[in-house]
C-alpha positions, 0 to 999 in steps of 0.5 A: 530596215525593210526586213525589220519592218516586215518582222514588226508587221508579222508580229503585229498580225500574229498578236491579232489572232493570239487568244487572250491569255489573261483568265481574269480579263476573260472572266470580266469580258462577255465570254470565255475565249476559245482556249481549251485550258481555260475551258477546262479550268473554268468548268472544274471551278464552276462544278466545285463552287456549285457543289460546295454547299454539300461539302460545307454542310458535311464537314462544318455542320453547325459552323456552316454559316450562310455567308459561305454557301452564298459566296460559292453559289454566286461564284458558281453561277457567275462562271456558269454563264462564262462556260464554253461548250467544252467547259460546260461538259466538264462542269456537268461531268464534275457535278455528276461525280461530286454530287453522286460519286457514292451511288456505286458504293452499294456494289460493295455488298454484291461483290462487284466493286470493280463496276464502281468506276463505270458508275462514275463514267456514266454520271460524268457523261450524262451530266456532262452531256446535260450541261453541254446542252444547257450551254450550247448557245451563248445567249444568257436568256437561253442558259438561264432558262435551261438551268432553271428548268434543269431540275425537271430533268430526271435521268433514269427517274433519279431526281436528286439533281435539284440545282436550286438546292444550292441555295438551301443554306444560303441567305436566299430562299431555295426556290425556282423563282429565287434562282431565276431572279438570282441568275438574272441579277448575275447576268446584269452584273456580268454585263456591267462588268463587261462595260467596265462599270465596276462601281455600278456593278457593285451597287447592283450586287448589293441591291441583289441581296435586298431584292431576293427573297430571304431564306428565313427560318421556318415557323416553329409550330408547337407540336402537341405530340412528343416524337422520338426519331432514332438512329441505329448503327448496323452495318449493311453486310451484317443486318441481313445475316440470320445470326444477327436477327435476334440481336437486332430485334432485342435492340429495337425492343430496348429502344421502344421501352426507353421511349416509353419510359421517357413518356414519348407519344411516338417512336420512329425506327429506321427503314427495314429496322426489322430486316425480315418479312414482319407480317409473317411473324405473328409473335413479333407482331403481338409484342409490338401491338402490346407495346403500342398501347403505350406508344405509337410505333413506326418502323420499317420492315419487309411486307411479303405477299405470295412471291411479292416483296415490298419495302414498307412502313408498319404503324402500330397504335393502340393494338392495331397495325397498318402496313404502308408499302413504298410507292416510288423505288430507287432506280437501279437500287430497288428497281431496274428502270429498263425493259423487263428482259434487261432488268431480269438479265442485270439482276441475274448477272450482277445481283445474284438473281435478286428480285426488284421490290414490288409496288402497288398501283397508287397515286396517293402518298401514304399517310396515317392519323396519330392522335388526330394529326395527319402524318405523311409517311415516306420511305428513304428516297420518297422523302426527296420526291415531289409527289410526297409534297404535292399536298404540302403536308404539315407533318412527314415521317421519313425512314431511311437506311443509308448504310449502303453508302457510308462513308460518303456525302449521301446522307448530307445531300439527302438532308439538304434535299429534305430541307429544300422540300420542307422549306418550299412546302412548310412541312415538318419532317421527322427522320430516323435512319440507320448509319446516318443522323436522325433529325427533325426539320425544322 
């Protein structure tokens, strides 16, 4: 009898130290228990939920209803406050992959495909470390503040991790202020669940939906100009081959003539639609100037000055030509954001001696006037940078070449980020691209 009682006492003591194995109960409590399996699982789920808005838009397109993004955003942010440090690292690492796995795809065109896994490791570690810091303390105020401020952190100058963009297709307006209110509401909801006030928590959840700023449609301002955006389909491994040049120029010429026949005022061709140093082609310039008597032509091409090469936009209107060089280059794509000697070594060793694009010192975004209207001009990556929207332009022309990253979710993420900026600055964006959809926002 005595031995049996000792056994029962031993089992009772063990049960006091045994971690809670019911994950649902853990989620309803204040924090996730220190269990590695739960930490990893919740980290993965959190990353999937916070990445769902990209994949919903990519695969559902017009059938991507706001309800889906709203539900996934709520689940993702709810789990964020439950993450242990290990789970936070896993969550951040998975977000780095789910959002940016495509970055290394450009390596295919330099014969260094074997380095793609290294890119994935870098993104996993960098964003994993960021989320580890965001969740270093359990204090919800600390975690809320860290996440709201996270979009100001740009590893290597790459700013495409904007956490409030998770709301861009939801019922709620995608701004930092809305994100703050949303997260604050989730903290209160989680606290109510912890105290087992289930009915009150549901009432509060409904109340949140009415408190948060709505993601209403942008005002459709009638545009007096008839503007045509375009999409081309030239594979990246062919567009710079000299034998393809005549075909590409002929195709661009045909697109311009069709726009003239359709009575468009402006036609926008993609980034480097003319894959050459256009300013050194007097005959082609003469042709485009002649065509610009009937339509304003905006196109991407290279601008060469001595030994400097610029990724540029050319504007032809009424026989005149303007050149606008890109100000903000893509990190590790158009420039290596490292000390000069390291950048030179990387270009020589991995990119066959290719030179970084040059930039001209200027803090003012490029813009042009067309029929009395001001249009800001952005080349690819620039269209997702705060600097281009600092003055909240009414109109922005964006040109891209996404053939580097096809097939992937990169064009979808780019569009969602453009929509985020368009909504926050009430800007209408006209986007033309190679290898991805053209569109006008809104």
